[in-house]
N, C-alpha and C positions, 0 to 999 in steps of 0.2 A: 504493499498498501505505499510505504513511503517514496519507494521508487517510481510508481507511477504518480504520485504527488509531485516529486522533483520534476520528473519529465513533463507534465502537465504547466508546472510555472514554467520553466524554461522555453518551452514550444511555445507560449503564450506569450511570454516577453520578448523573445527574439523574433516570433511573426507578427506579432502588433508594431513592433520598436520599425520593423523593415516594410511590411505590406499593408500595415494598419487594421483597423478592426474588421474591414470585409476580408483580409487575406485570413485572417485567424477564423473567421467564420467558415472560410472554405475549406481552411486544411481542416476543421473540425468534422465538418460535414462529411468530408471525402474520408477520412479515417475511420468513421464508424460504419463503413462497408464491412469491415471484417467481423462486424459484431452479427453479419448474417452465416456467417459459419454454422451455427446449431441449425438452422432452417436446411443448408446446404448437405447435410449429412442424412437427409431423409428421416431424421429420427433412428436411424442404425445404431447411433451411439448410445441409446438405451438398450439395447440389447448386448451390445457390447460389453456395459458394465455388469449386465445379468448374466451372461456367460462368465466372466470373469470372475464373479461373486460365486458364481456356481462351482466352476472348478476348483476355488480355493476353499468351499467348504465341503469338498469331495463328492459332488452331486455330477460332477460330468471328469471324463477322464481326458489326459491330455490330446489323444486322437479326437475324440468329440471338440474338445473345444477346437480345436485345429481347423476341421471341416467347417464349422460354423465360422470361424475367424477369416478363414479362405472368400466364403461366399459374400461375408462382409465387405472385406477388402477389394473383391473382384466388381461389385456393385457401387461402390463408393468409387475408385476408378474411372468407371465410366462415367460416374456423375460428374466428376472433375471434368473429362474431357467435353461434355455436355455445357458445361458451365464458359469452359475458356472459347468453345466455338460459336456460344450466343454472347459471348463478352464482345469478339471482334466482330460480328455480323452488326451487332446493335452500334459499337462505336463507328464501323464504316458509314451507317446511315446519322450518324451524329442525334440517337435515339436518348442520350443519355439527360435532355432537359427536364425532362419529368421529374429527375432526381435532384438537379442543379437549382433549379428555378430561372427565370430571365435573367436577376440580377447577379446570379453568379456564374451563369454560363459563359465559357470559351472553348477555345480551340485544345486549350491546356487541359482543362479541367475533362473535356471530353475524352482527350487520350489517357489521362489518368484514371478516369475510372475504368476503362476500358483494362488498362493493365492490371489495376488492383483487384478486377472480377478475376482475372486470369491468375493472379497469384493466390485469390481463393479456390478457384479449381483445382489448381496444385495442391493447396493445404488438406482437402478435403481427405483424401484417402489415409492422410497421416492423421489427421486430427482423432484418429480411431483409438491412437498411443494413450494419449492421456484417459482415456473412457476405460481402457483396460486396466491401466493403473489404479483408477478411481475402484473399480471393481473389487481388485485383490488388496484394498486397503494402501493402497500406497501414495493418497494424496500429499503426505508431506515430500516426497521425491519430485510429486508432480509442481508443487508450488516451488522449491528450488530450483528446478529446471526453468519455470516459467519466468524465474528472476532476472533471465537472462535479457526477456524484452526489454524491461526498463533500463538496464547496463547498455545495452546496444544504442538503443535511441538516446541515454544520456553522452555517450561519446561523439555521437554522429550527428546531433540534431543541429549542433552550431555550424559544421561546415556544410550540409544539406541548406541550411537557410541562406547563408552568405554566398553558395557558390551558384545555386539554381537561381534562373530569373522568375519563377512562378510560386507562388504558395501552394498553388496545386502540386507542383512536383515534390514539394516536400512531404506531401502523405505517403510516397513511395517510402519512407524510414519505418513506420509502424509496421506495414504490410510485409517488408522482409524482415523485421524484427520478429513479426509473427511466425513466419515461413521458417526461419532459422529455429525458434523453440521447438515448432512442431516437428522439425527433422529430429534433433537432438532425442526430443519425447517418442517418437515412435520406434528409435533406436533400441531406447531402453526399454520399452515395452515389449518389444518382441524375444526379449530373452527371459524364459520361464523355467526354473527350476534346471538349469543346465541346458535346456533346449531351446532352439532357436524357432522362432515363426517366420513364414517368407515375405520377403519384401517386396517381390513383384508378385501382383497377382496372377492366378490361372483361373481363363474363364470358362474353362471345363467347370469351375465349381459352381457355377451359376446352376448348373442342372441337378445338383443335390437337394432334395428336398429337405427343408429345415422347419419341422413344425413350429409354429405360433413364431417364426421370425420376423413377420411382418405385423403380428398382432399389438405387439408392445410399440414396434418403430412407426407405425402411420400415426398413433395417438401422439409418441413424442414428437414427431416431426410438425404435426398441427399446433401442438402446444409451445415447441420453439418458436414456430413462425408467428403464432400469436403474441408472444411476450416479447418478440421483437418489435411488432406493431405497435404496442402498449405504449413505449417509451421511444423508441428510435424515429418513428414516424413523425413524432412532434416537429425535430429538426425541418423534415421536411415540411410540413404544414406549415410552419414558420418562416421556410425560406418563399413559399407562394403565399400566405395569409399576411404575413407582416413585414417589419422592415429589418434592414440588415443588422442594425444595431441592436434588436431584439435577439435575433438569431446570434450574436457575438455574446451577448449577456447569457442567453442558455447555454451557450457553448463552453463559456468560463465557468458555470457552475458543474456543466455535466463534465466537464473535464476532471476536476475532483471528486465528483459524485460517484464516476464508475469506478475509480481503484478502491474508492469504501465499500462498494456494492458488491463487487469482485471478491475483497477478501472475505466478506461473508459468505457468499456463494460457495466460493472454495471450503471453508470451513463447513459449511453445511454438508457439502459432498460425502463427507466422511460418514454421514448419516444413514446414506442409501445402503450399501451394503449392510450395515449395522440393523437396521429395520429391517432388511430382507431376511435377515440369517434370524432375526429374535423370536419370530414368531409368538406364539401366545404369553413369551416372558413380558413382551412389552406392555406394560400398564399405562392407564390414562395420567396418572399423576405423575409419570417420567416423561411422558409427552408435553405435557402442559409445563411441565419445567422446562423442556428445550424451547416451546412456542415463548415463554417468559424471558430467558435467558438471551435468546435472539432479538426478540422486542428492545431489551436493555441494550445489545449492542446496536442495534439501530439506532436508538436514542443519542447513545454516545457518539457513535459514526456522524449523524446529524449535528452532534454543537461542534466538530471536530470540522466537519464541512462548513459550517457557518463562519467559524474563527478563520479558518485558510482563507476562503474566498474574500472575506471581508477584508485581510492583512494583505493580499497579493491585489485586489483590486484597488485600494486605495494606494498601496504602497510603490506599485509599479506601474500602475496605468491611470492614476488621477482620474481625471474626467473622461479619458478615452473610452473604458466600458465601466459603466457604471451597473452595480448590482442592488436591486433594491431589497429591503428586508421580508416583504411580501413574496419576492422569487424565491428566496432562500427558506422561508417557511413553506413554501408549495414544496419546495425539494425534499426537505425534511420529512412531509408527510410521506411522500413516495418512497423514501429512503429506509422509512421504518416500516411501513406496510412490507415492503418488498423483505426485509429481515425477517419480520413475523411468518412469512407467508414459507421461508423457507424447510421450516421442519414439515409444516403438511405437504408440500409438494414431494419432498423427499421418503414420506411416508406413503404415498400413494403410488407407487411405483411398477405394482402389478398389471397386468393388461386392463383388468376393469379400472384399476385408479386412475391409470392414463387416461383410457377412453374419458373418462368423467373430467380428469383436468382439462384434455382439450377442448372438450365442450363449454365448459368456464371461460378458458382462454379466450376462445373465439367469440365469445359474449363480450368478455374484455375489452379485448381489443378494438371489437365494431365500435362502443361505447366509447372508449380513449378517443378513436381518430374522431367522431362525431362530436363529443365534446370538445376536443383540441380545434377543429375546426370553426367551431361557432365562438371559441373564446379568444382564437390567438389575435382576432382583429382588433379587441378592445384592450384584453389585459397582455397580450405580448408573452414574453418568456413566461410568466407566473401565471399565465393561463393555460401554458404546456403543462409544466409539470403540475398543475393542480389538477387536467385533465387525466394525467397519468395516474397521481396518486389514487385520487378519489374514487377512481374505477379499478384498483388492484383492491382497494378495501371493500368496496360494495360487491364487486364481481366476483374476485377470488379469494382473498383472504378469508372473509367470512364463510363463504361454500364450502371450502375446502378443509377449513378448520370443523367445522360440521360434519362432514362426511369423514373427516379421519377421526375424530372421533367415535360415528357409528363402526366405521371398521374395526378400532381397537375393542369395541364391546364386542362385535361378532366374531374377532378374533379370538377372544378371551371364552367363549361360548364353545366354536366349534374349530380345534388346531388343525391349522395347515388351510383355512380359507383363503382364497386367491391366490394361493402358493402354488404358481405351476412353472416348470421349465420354459424358457425361452426356447 
């Protein structure tokens, strides 16, 4: 989190100093393309977590794990190729204006989006590595490897800003840093108990039938896409429905909110295999305690977020980028709600739970976009954060908490309910 905050501060300071607030807004908008990676894996990351968890618990042999892994790897490699091909086609037609908005559109921005989606496509099959390590309870190693991302950006951010002619091109840096982390994580994840899973996919693995492979994956894909729209669509809405200054304010707050939220989400990932293997041993008081701990973490994170953003905006930017207290309050609502939501989401990772979450998330994302479109013209960035935060509370946190409570009650009555191998 500290590394992400330092990268955000350096990037904001250097970009505003050279390219102004519009340049910083453009960089932030483009760099968030990497957030689309959970959607790009078609939800197969959920299956990767589950098969790794089942292998660690002795429910799968290494040979069974390898068959499932090869099929997932082959599918994601094809997905990556489709993303790269589609990005090149859209770029040739200058079709990225819908993402950029007229105020930030340019030839450099169009080229950058095309290349970044190509990098995204190359990263898709590698992204399974972190999911495999998560399922085996190695989130501490994932976090350590992920620290390379801010380190790379800290080293190269200044040369990128000083040497490149456009703020759009600077957005290549987070994409390249992400790709480097994905390569290292993939290399480490394929080494399991003295044996190595293959790097290159074998497409004959596509013909192997694997029961329930898509049962979890499709729901997880819909859920990931919905979560993307809840927050990241607000940037696009501001680019079209508000001013560049409001987009810059949103981007500055998000620059520090995302590392805090990423830390909370990373900590919550350890609950996935823990809940999956707990069965009837998980009681509601334990679960409620987890929700309380993460809620408190969200409040503490919100306080840190507000202090840092106020210090940076006043100390580094003066009147260039002004952040209102209402915007910080709205961002804090979103951050705290997302923190409280994490244990609920991690508990409901069986096929039926993911299906329920996908439906809830679709409703939440649609409501968030509709609310953001309504509030952006009058409230700007504060309206964007408020739309995302309220929709998470009303349409995700409360429903999933109630469903999770019901699931725990049923699990205590019938041991093994909803527990199926992927």
